[in-house]
C-alpha positions as CSV (number, residue, x, y, z in Angstrom):
1,X,4.9,30.9,-100.3
2,X,1.3,32.0,-100.4
3,X,0.2,29.3,-97.8
4,X,1.7,28.3,-94.5
5,X,2.1,24.5,-94.0
6,X,0.4,24.8,-90.6
7,X,-2.5,26.9,-91.7
8,X,-5.8,26.3,-89.8
9,X,-4.1,24.2,-87.1
10,X,-4.6,25.4,-83.5
11,X,-2.1,28.0,-82.2
12,X,-1.2,26.1,-79.0
13,X,1.9,24.1,-79.9
14,X,1.0,20.8,-78.3
15,X,-2.5,20.7,-79.9
16,X,-1.1,21.9,-83.2
17,X,1.3,18.9,-83.1
18,X,-1.6,16.5,-82.7
19,X,-3.6,18.1,-85.5
20,X,-0.5,18.0,-87.8
21,X,0.0,14.3,-87.1
22,X,-3.6,13.5,-87.8
23,X,-3.6,15.5,-91.0
24,X,-0.4,13.9,-92.3
25,X,-2.2,10.5,-92.2
26,X,-5.2,11.6,-94.3
27,X,-3.9,14.4,-96.5
28,X,-3.4,12.1,-99.5
29,X,-6.6,10.1,-99.2
30,X,-8.6,10.1,-102.4
31,X,-11.1,12.9,-102.9
32,X,-14.8,11.8,-103.0
33,X,-16.9,14.7,-104.4
34,X,-20.5,13.6,-104.2
35,X,-22.2,16.9,-104.8
36,X,-21.1,19.7,-107.1
37,X,-21.7,21.7,-110.2
38,X,-18.8,20.9,-112.5
39,X,-19.7,20.0,-116.1
40,X,-19.6,16.5,-117.5
41,X,-18.8,18.0,-120.9
42,X,-15.3,19.0,-119.6
43,X,-14.4,15.3,-119.1
44,X,-16.3,14.0,-122.1
45,X,-14.5,16.4,-124.5
46,X,-11.3,16.8,-122.5
47,X,-10.6,20.1,-124.2
48,X,-8.2,22.7,-122.7
49,X,-9.8,25.3,-120.4
50,X,-9.9,28.5,-122.4
51,X,-8.2,31.0,-120.2
52,X,-7.7,32.0,-116.5
53,X,-10.6,34.4,-116.4
54,X,-13.1,31.7,-117.7
55,X,-11.6,29.2,-115.2
56,X,-11.4,31.3,-112.0
57,X,-13.8,34.3,-112.4
58,X,-16.7,33.6,-114.7
59,X,-18.1,30.3,-113.2
60,X,-17.5,31.2,-109.5
61,X,-20.2,33.2,-107.8
62,X,-18.1,33.4,-104.6
63,X,-15.7,35.5,-106.7
64,X,-18.0,37.8,-108.7
65,X,-20.6,38.5,-106.0
66,X,-17.8,40.0,-103.9
67,X,-16.6,42.1,-106.8
68,X,-20.1,43.2,-107.6
69,X,-20.6,44.2,-103.9
70,X,-17.8,46.7,-104.4
71,X,-19.2,48.2,-107.5
72,X,-17.6,46.1,-110.3
73,X,-20.3,45.5,-112.9
74,X,-21.3,42.1,-114.2
75,X,-20.8,43.5,-117.7
76,X,-17.2,44.3,-117.0
77,X,-16.7,40.8,-115.8
78,X,-18.5,39.4,-118.8
79,X,-20.7,37.2,-116.6
80,X,-23.0,35.0,-118.7
81,X,-21.0,35.3,-121.9
82,X,-20.2,32.0,-123.6
83,X,-17.1,33.5,-125.0
84,X,-15.1,36.3,-123.5
85,X,-14.2,39.3,-125.6
86,X,-11.4,40.5,-123.3
87,X,-10.4,37.7,-120.8
88,X,-7.1,39.5,-119.9
89,X,-9.0,42.6,-119.1
90,X,-11.4,40.7,-116.8
91,X,-8.4,39.1,-115.1
92,X,-6.9,42.5,-114.5
93,X,-10.1,43.7,-112.9
94,X,-10.1,40.6,-110.6
95,X,-6.4,41.0,-109.7
96,X,-6.8,44.7,-108.9
97,X,-9.6,43.8,-106.4
98,X,-8.0,40.7,-104.9
99,X,-7.6,42.4,-101.6
100,X,-11.4,42.2,-101.1
101,X,-10.9,38.4,-100.4
102,X,-8.5,38.9,-97.5
103,X,-9.6,36.6,-94.6
104,X,-12.2,34.7,-96.7
105,X,-12.2,31.0,-97.6
106,X,-12.2,32.1,-101.3
107,X,-8.8,33.6,-100.8
108,X,-7.5,30.4,-99.3
109,X,-9.0,28.3,-102.1
110,X,-7.5,30.6,-104.8
111,X,-4.1,30.8,-103.2
112,X,-4.0,27.0,-103.0
113,X,-4.7,26.7,-106.7
114,X,-2.2,29.4,-107.6
115,X,0.6,27.9,-105.6
116,X,0.0,24.1,-105.8
117,X,-1.1,23.9,-109.4
118,X,0.6,26.7,-111.1
119,X,3.7,27.2,-109.0
120,X,2.9,30.9,-108.3
121,X,4.2,32.1,-104.9
122,X,4.0,35.9,-105.3
123,X,0.8,37.5,-104.2
124,X,-1.8,38.4,-106.8
125,X,-2.1,42.2,-107.3
126,X,-2.7,44.6,-110.1
127,X,1.1,44.6,-110.5
128,X,1.4,40.7,-110.9
129,X,-1.8,40.3,-112.9
130,X,-0.2,39.7,-116.3
131,X,2.5,37.5,-114.7
132,X,-0.2,35.3,-113.3
133,X,-2.3,35.4,-116.5
134,X,0.6,34.5,-118.8
135,X,2.0,31.7,-116.6
136,X,-1.4,30.1,-116.1
137,X,-2.4,30.5,-119.8
138,X,0.8,28.8,-120.8
139,X,0.2,25.8,-118.5
140,X,-3.5,25.5,-119.4
141,X,-2.5,24.8,-123.0
142,X,-0.5,21.8,-122.0
143,X,-1.8,18.2,-121.8
144,X,-1.2,18.1,-118.0
145,X,-3.9,20.7,-117.5
146,X,-6.7,19.0,-119.5
147,X,-9.7,18.1,-117.3
148,X,-9.0,14.4,-117.2
149,X,-5.4,14.9,-116.3
150,X,-6.3,17.3,-113.5
151,X,-9.0,14.9,-112.2
152,X,-6.3,12.3,-111.8
153,X,-3.7,14.8,-110.4
154,X,-6.2,15.8,-107.8
155,X,-6.6,12.2,-106.6
156,X,-10.4,12.3,-107.3
157,X,-12.0,8.9,-106.9
158,X,-15.6,9.9,-107.8
159,X,-17.1,13.3,-108.9
160,X,-20.8,14.0,-109.1
161,X,-22.4,16.6,-111.3
162,X,-25.9,18.1,-110.8
163,X,-28.2,17.6,-113.7
164,X,-31.8,18.5,-114.9
165,X,-34.2,15.6,-115.5
166,X,-34.4,17.0,-119.1
167,X,-30.7,16.5,-119.6
168,X,-30.1,13.7,-122.1
169,X,-26.8,12.9,-120.2
170,X,-25.0,12.5,-123.5
171,X,-21.7,13.7,-122.0
172,X,-22.0,11.2,-119.2
173,X,-22.6,8.5,-121.7
174,X,-19.5,9.6,-123.7
175,X,-17.3,9.4,-120.6
176,X,-18.5,5.9,-119.9
177,X,-17.8,4.8,-123.5
178,X,-14.5,6.5,-123.8
179,X,-12.4,4.0,-121.9
180,X,-11.2,6.6,-119.4
181,X,-11.3,5.3,-115.9
182,X,-12.5,8.5,-114.2
183,X,-15.8,8.1,-112.4
184,X,-18.1,11.1,-113.1
185,X,-21.7,10.5,-112.1
186,X,-24.9,12.5,-112.6
187,X,-27.1,13.7,-109.8
188,X,-30.9,14.0,-110.3
189,X,-32.0,17.6,-109.7
190,X,-35.7,17.9,-110.5
191,X,-36.3,21.5,-109.4
192,X,-37.1,22.7,-112.9
193,X,-40.1,20.3,-113.2
194,X,-41.3,20.3,-109.5
195,X,-41.1,24.1,-108.7
196,X,-44.0,26.0,-110.3
197,X,-42.1,29.2,-109.9
198,X,-39.4,28.0,-112.2
199,X,-39.6,29.9,-115.6
200,X,-41.3,27.7,-118.2
201,X,-42.5,25.2,-115.6
202,X,-45.5,23.8,-117.5
203,X,-43.6,23.6,-120.8
204,X,-40.8,21.7,-119.0
205,X,-43.2,19.3,-117.5
206,X,-44.6,18.6,-121.0
207,X,-41.1,18.1,-122.3
208,X,-40.5,15.6,-119.5
209,X,-43.5,13.7,-120.8
210,X,-42.2,13.7,-124.4
211,X,-38.8,12.3,-123.2
212,X,-40.3,9.5,-121.2
213,X,-43.4,8.6,-123.3
214,X,-45.7,9.5,-120.4
215,X,-48.7,11.7,-120.3
216,X,-47.6,14.5,-118.0
217,X,-50.9,16.2,-118.3
218,X,-52.1,14.0,-115.4
219,X,-50.7,13.2,-112.0
220,X,-50.1,9.5,-112.5
221,X,-48.3,10.1,-115.8
222,X,-46.2,12.9,-114.2
223,X,-45.0,10.6,-111.4
224,X,-44.3,7.8,-113.8
225,X,-42.2,10.2,-115.9
226,X,-40.2,11.0,-112.8
227,X,-39.6,7.3,-112.0
228,X,-38.5,6.6,-115.5
229,X,-36.1,9.5,-115.5
230,X,-34.6,8.4,-112.2
231,X,-34.0,5.0,-113.7
232,X,-32.3,6.6,-116.7
233,X,-30.0,8.5,-114.3
234,X,-29.3,5.3,-112.2
235,X,-28.3,3.6,-115.4
236,X,-25.6,6.3,-115.8
237,X,-24.3,5.6,-112.2
238,X,-26.4,8.2,-110.3
239,X,-26.7,7.5,-106.6
240,X,-28.3,10.7,-105.3
241,X,-31.0,13.2,-105.9
242,X,-30.9,16.9,-104.9
243,X,-33.6,19.3,-104.1
244,X,-33.1,23.1,-103.8
245,X,-36.4,24.2,-102.4
246,X,-37.0,27.6,-100.7
247,X,-38.0,25.8,-97.5
248,X,-37.9,22.3,-96.0
249,X,-41.7,22.1,-96.0
250,X,-43.1,18.7,-96.8
251,X,-46.8,17.5,-97.1
252,X,-48.7,14.2,-97.3
253,X,-51.8,14.8,-99.4
254,X,-54.3,12.2,-100.5
255,X,-54.1,11.2,-104.2
256,X,-57.2,13.2,-105.0
257,X,-55.8,16.3,-103.3
258,X,-52.5,15.9,-105.1
259,X,-54.2,15.4,-108.5
260,X,-56.2,18.6,-108.0
261,X,-53.2,20.6,-106.9
262,X,-51.1,19.3,-109.8
263,X,-53.9,20.4,-112.2
264,X,-53.8,23.9,-110.7
265,X,-50.1,24.4,-110.9
266,X,-49.8,23.0,-114.4
267,X,-52.6,25.4,-115.6
268,X,-50.8,28.3,-114.0
269,X,-53.7,29.0,-111.6
270,X,-51.8,28.4,-108.3
271,X,-51.1,31.2,-105.8
272,X,-47.9,31.3,-103.7
273,X,-49.4,29.1,-101.0
274,X,-50.5,26.5,-103.5
275,X,-47.1,26.5,-105.2
276,X,-45.4,25.9,-101.8
277,X,-47.8,23.1,-101.0
278,X,-46.9,21.5,-104.3
279,X,-43.2,21.7,-103.7
280,X,-43.8,20.2,-100.2
281,X,-45.8,17.3,-101.6
282,X,-43.1,16.7,-104.2
283,X,-40.4,16.3,-101.5
284,X,-42.6,13.5,-100.0
285,X,-43.1,11.9,-103.5
286,X,-39.3,12.0,-104.1
287,X,-38.7,10.4,-100.7
288,X,-41.3,7.7,-101.6
289,X,-39.4,7.0,-104.9
290,X,-36.1,6.9,-103.0
291,X,-37.5,4.1,-100.8
292,X,-38.2,2.3,-104.1
293,X,-35.0,2.9,-106.0
294,X,-32.4,3.5,-103.2
295,X,-31.3,7.0,-104.5
296,X,-30.0,9.1,-101.6
297,X,-32.0,12.3,-101.2
298,X,-30.3,15.6,-100.5
299,X,-32.4,18.6,-99.4
300,X,-30.8,22.1,-99.8
301,X,-33.4,24.5,-98.5
302,X,-33.4,28.0,-97.1
303,X,-32.0,30.2,-99.9
304,X,-33.9,33.1,-101.3
305,X,-32.6,32.8,-104.8
306,X,-32.1,35.5,-107.3
307,X,-32.8,38.2,-104.7
308,X,-31.5,41.0,-107.0
309,X,-34.3,41.2,-109.6
310,X,-32.2,43.4,-112.0
311,X,-29.3,40.9,-112.0
312,X,-31.7,38.0,-112.4
313,X,-33.4,39.6,-115.4
314,X,-30.2,40.6,-117.1
315,X,-27.8,37.7,-116.3
316,X,-30.1,34.8,-115.4
317,X,-30.5,32.4,-112.4
318,X,-27.9,31.7,-109.8
319,X,-25.7,34.7,-110.5
320,X,-24.6,35.5,-107.0
321,X,-27.7,37.2,-105.6
322,X,-28.9,34.4,-103.3
323,X,-29.5,35.2,-99.6
324,X,-30.1,32.8,-96.6
325,X,-33.3,32.9,-94.7
326,X,-34.5,31.2,-91.4
327,X,-35.6,27.6,-92.0
328,X,-37.8,25.3,-90.0
329,X,-37.1,21.6,-90.0
330,X,-38.9,20.0,-87.1
331,X,-42.4,20.9,-88.2
332,X,-41.6,21.2,-91.9
333,X,-40.2,17.7,-92.2
334,X,-42.8,16.0,-90.0
335,X,-45.3,15.0,-92.7
336,X,-42.6,13.3,-94.7
337,X,-41.1,11.6,-91.6
338,X,-44.5,10.5,-90.3
339,X,-45.0,8.7,-93.6
340,X,-41.6,7.4,-94.5
341,X,-39.1,8.3,-91.8
342,X,-38.7,4.8,-90.5
343,X,-38.2,3.1,-93.9
344,X,-34.9,1.2,-93.8
345,X,-34.1,2.0,-97.4
346,X,-34.5,5.8,-97.1
347,X,-31.6,8.1,-96.6
348,X,-32.0,11.9,-96.5
349,X,-29.1,14.3,-96.2
350,X,-30.1,17.6,-94.7
351,X,-28.3,20.9,-95.4
352,X,-28.9,24.3,-93.9
353,X,-28.1,28.0,-94.3
354,X,-29.6,28.7,-90.9
355,X,-27.0,27.8,-88.4
356,X,-29.4,28.5,-85.5
357,X,-31.0,25.1,-86.3
358,X,-27.9,23.0,-85.7
359,X,-28.4,22.4,-82.0
360,X,-32.1,23.1,-81.7
361,X,-33.4,21.0,-84.7
362,X,-31.0,19.3,-87.0
363,X,-28.7,17.5,-84.6
364,X,-31.6,16.1,-82.5
365,X,-33.4,15.0,-85.7
366,X,-30.4,13.2,-87.1
367,X,-29.6,11.8,-83.7
368,X,-32.9,10.0,-83.7
369,X,-34.2,9.2,-87.2
370,X,-32.2,6.4,-88.9
371,X,-32.9,7.9,-92.4
372,X,-31.4,11.3,-91.6
373,X,-27.8,12.5,-91.9
374,X,-26.4,16.0,-91.7
375,X,-24.6,17.4,-94.7
376,X,-21.5,19.5,-94.1
377,X,-21.5,23.3,-93.8
378,X,-22.9,24.6,-97.0
379,X,-22.4,27.7,-99.2
380,X,-22.1,30.7,-97.0
381,X,-20.8,28.6,-94.2
382,X,-18.3,26.5,-96.2
383,X,-15.4,28.2,-94.3
384,X,-13.0,27.3,-91.4
385,X,-15.2,29.1,-89.0
386,X,-18.4,27.5,-90.3
387,X,-16.8,24.0,-90.2
388,X,-15.7,24.5,-86.5
389,X,-19.1,25.8,-85.5
390,X,-20.8,22.8,-87.2
391,X,-18.6,20.2,-85.3
392,X,-19.0,22.1,-82.0
393,X,-22.8,22.3,-82.3
394,X,-23.9,19.0,-83.7
395,X,-21.4,16.5,-82.3
396,X,-22.8,16.5,-78.8
397,X,-26.2,15.2,-80.0
398,X,-25.7,13.6,-83.4
399,X,-22.1,12.4,-83.0
400,X,-19.8,12.0,-85.9
401,X,-21.4,9.1,-87.6
402,X,-24.7,10.9,-88.4
403,X,-22.7,13.3,-90.5
404,X,-21.5,12.6,-94.1
405,X,-18.0,13.9,-94.3
406,X,-17.4,16.7,-96.8
407,X,-18.6,17.8,-100.2
408,X,-17.4,20.8,-102.1
409,X,-20.5,21.9,-103.9
410,X,-18.5,23.9,-106.4
411,X,-18.6,25.1,-110.0
412,X,-14.9,26.0,-109.9
413,X,-13.1,22.7,-110.7
414,X,-9.7,23.9,-109.6
415,X,-10.9,24.7,-106.1
416,X,-11.9,21.1,-105.3
417,X,-8.6,20.0,-103.8
418,X,-8.3,23.2,-101.9
419,X,-11.8,22.9,-100.4
420,X,-11.2,19.3,-99.3
421,X,-7.8,20.3,-97.8
422,X,-9.5,23.0,-95.7
423,X,-12.1,20.5,-94.5
424,X,-9.5,17.9,-93.6
425,X,-7.4,20.4,-91.7
426,X,-10.4,21.7,-89.8
427,X,-11.6,18.3,-88.8
428,X,-8.1,17.4,-87.6
429,X,-8.0,20.6,-85.6
430,X,-11.3,19.8,-83.9
431,X,-10.2,16.2,-83.2
432,X,-6.9,17.4,-81.8
433,X,-8.7,19.5,-79.2
434,X,-10.7,16.5,-78.1
435,X,-7.5,14.5,-77.7
436,X,-5.8,17.3,-75.8
437,X,-8.9,17.5,-73.5
438,X,-8.6,13.7,-73.0
439,X,-12.0,13.2,-74.5
440,X,-10.6,11.0,-77.3
441,X,-7.6,8.7,-77.5
442,X,-5.2,9.4,-80.4
443,X,-6.1,6.1,-82.2
444,X,-9.8,7.0,-82.1
445,X,-9.0,10.4,-83.5
446,X,-6.9,8.9,-86.3
447,X,-9.8,6.6,-87.2
448,X,-12.3,9.4,-87.1
449,X,-10.1,11.6,-89.3
450,X,-10.1,9.0,-92.0
451,X,-13.8,8.4,-91.7
452,X,-14.6,12.2,-92.0
453,X,-12.3,12.6,-95.0
454,X,-13.2,9.4,-96.9
455,X,-15.3,6.7,-95.3
456,X,-18.5,8.4,-94.2
457,X,-19.1,10.1,-97.6
458,X,-18.9,6.8,-99.5
459,X,-21.2,5.2,-97.0
460,X,-23.7,8.0,-96.9
461,X,-23.9,8.4,-100.7
462,X,-23.8,4.7,-101.4
463,X,-20.7,5.1,-103.6
């Protein structure tokens, strides 16, 4: 087999036994996936996935950024192509470089899918590439591997996509009207119309006005357009917003100051400092709207996106060239928290790519403000080591109940059960050490394991 049944459990036999017992109680709990980047069209159309390369390689920046780092060109992998010319050739390239993923969480996610979904138990290499491709392609053509069937097979209870405010949400509407019982919800991601550095920002803002019947040439109309769009998303089941800003900076400008700043950014006359101030003000405006409509606010700051200019220009946004940077939360969030941090209807889930902030900033903030919760280890830290560091650093100050369980944040649909399985195993391993140290009773650990896998995420995201 590719995977050992005791993977990720502690090596010490007595502690491993505790972790195993905890895991067996929660391993089959439904999956709640409140934040990710799968496509609603998959479930609306319910068409077969085209081929293994388009399923495992093309959409997964964890995969192709590693290959690119070792000299495999994006052209050879056909990244950004709507249809692949040579999917088997792409798969062979991937298989011949599979050793690059040794010891990484990506390897564990992939092996899980290969073994648990496709019944493959021989390691992927250049010699087994065609065996893998043929066996997977054959199964992908069957009804059991259509998107809706896999959703049900995975035990997913709810799955959230991430959507632009300009998205008409027609695929979400089609799902709702299809009679299928799967719960696929949109998430409101307004970056393209709140970040002046986004390509075509002004044109997108005008398009938002056309969609909502508001005059987005002025500040009041722009904010009304945002409110109307949020209501449209809520009507489709949306419970959360998401904000991928370069920093966590917030601001609390007067109406007159905000109006003047909006005019500058819309006209394209804002410098870098003004654009950052506008993003900061918009986080506060989004929080104000969350107080009004109850949508949970997620802030994903700290990534220098599209760091490789050549890759960005040739292959577009979000193609694996994103790099973490230091992030300030205490001072950056203070304007928002001073204005709204004590509002009972506000909930903000904070994420970080800067692990140095866990103990110093994030855990103390979440351990005080009722509106704040800590999101799970994200992106570069979505790993067994990252999950253990997270629990060890935040629990002493924020406890367990100021965290929100796990979310997979993935574009790779077939990795969802693998990612949740890793998180459940790691939480059980951490809880087992507390039991072995006589810091928790076993019944408390069992209750916490269930909450971390299922209960907290539903509560945090109001699902």
